[in-house]
N, C-alpha and C positions, 0 to 999 in steps of 0.2 A: 504494500500499500504506500502510495506517495501523498504527502501532504498536498494543498493546494497549491502552494507556492512551487514545491518541486515539479508540479505537473504544469505548471505555466510556465518554467524554465525549459521543461524538456519539450513543450510545444514551440516554444520560441527557438530553441535550438534547430527544430524539425525546419522551422520555417525561414530563420536566419541563422545558418551555419556559420557564416563569418563573424558574429559577434562571438562566438565560443572558440575560436583560432587563436590560442595563445601564441602562436608563431608571428603574430602580428601587433602592432602596437594597440590598433583598436580592439582586439579582442582582448589581449591581456588588461587594458584598461577596464573593459566591460565586466569582465570576470571579476576582477579585483574591487571594482566598485560594487556589485550587486550580490557578490557571495556573501558578504556580511549580513544581508539580510535573511540568508537561510539558517545563519547562526542566531540572529534574532529569534526568528520563529522556532527553532529549535529550545532556546529557552523560556521562551512564553510556554510553549506545550509543557516542558518539563516543570515548570513554577505553578501551572495550572494544575497538573497531576498532583504536586505537593500538597498544594493548598486544598485540594479536595479530600484529602486524606489526613487533614490535621487533628483529628479528635484526640490523636496521642501527641500532645505538644511537649515534647523533650527534645533536648538537643541531639540525644541518640538517636531518637526515631526519627528527627529531620534528617540526619545524617544518612542513616540506612535508607529513608525514603527517598532521598536524593539519588543514592545507587540505583534503585528500584526504578525510580522515574528514568532516569540514563538509560538502563536497559529496556524499558517499555520502548523509549523513544527508538533506540537502535533496532530493535526487532520489530516495531510496527512501521516504522518511516523510514527505513533503510534504502538507499537510493540503488535502483536497478541497474 
């Protein structure tokens, strides 16, 4: 499964492959500028997962839950 943003970038790459050509200045600039939004989306998904599980509000639980949230993200939204 891909996130909406991952799907948008996949479709954009199909339509405009030159934007993702890291061997050109245009491609490097595009990838560097917009890849940070994938990381922002990742953090938002993880934080929402953690916040949804906050009934056990201890530091140990939050740390453990962050590991679980990271695993959840990686398993669910791993790029294909």
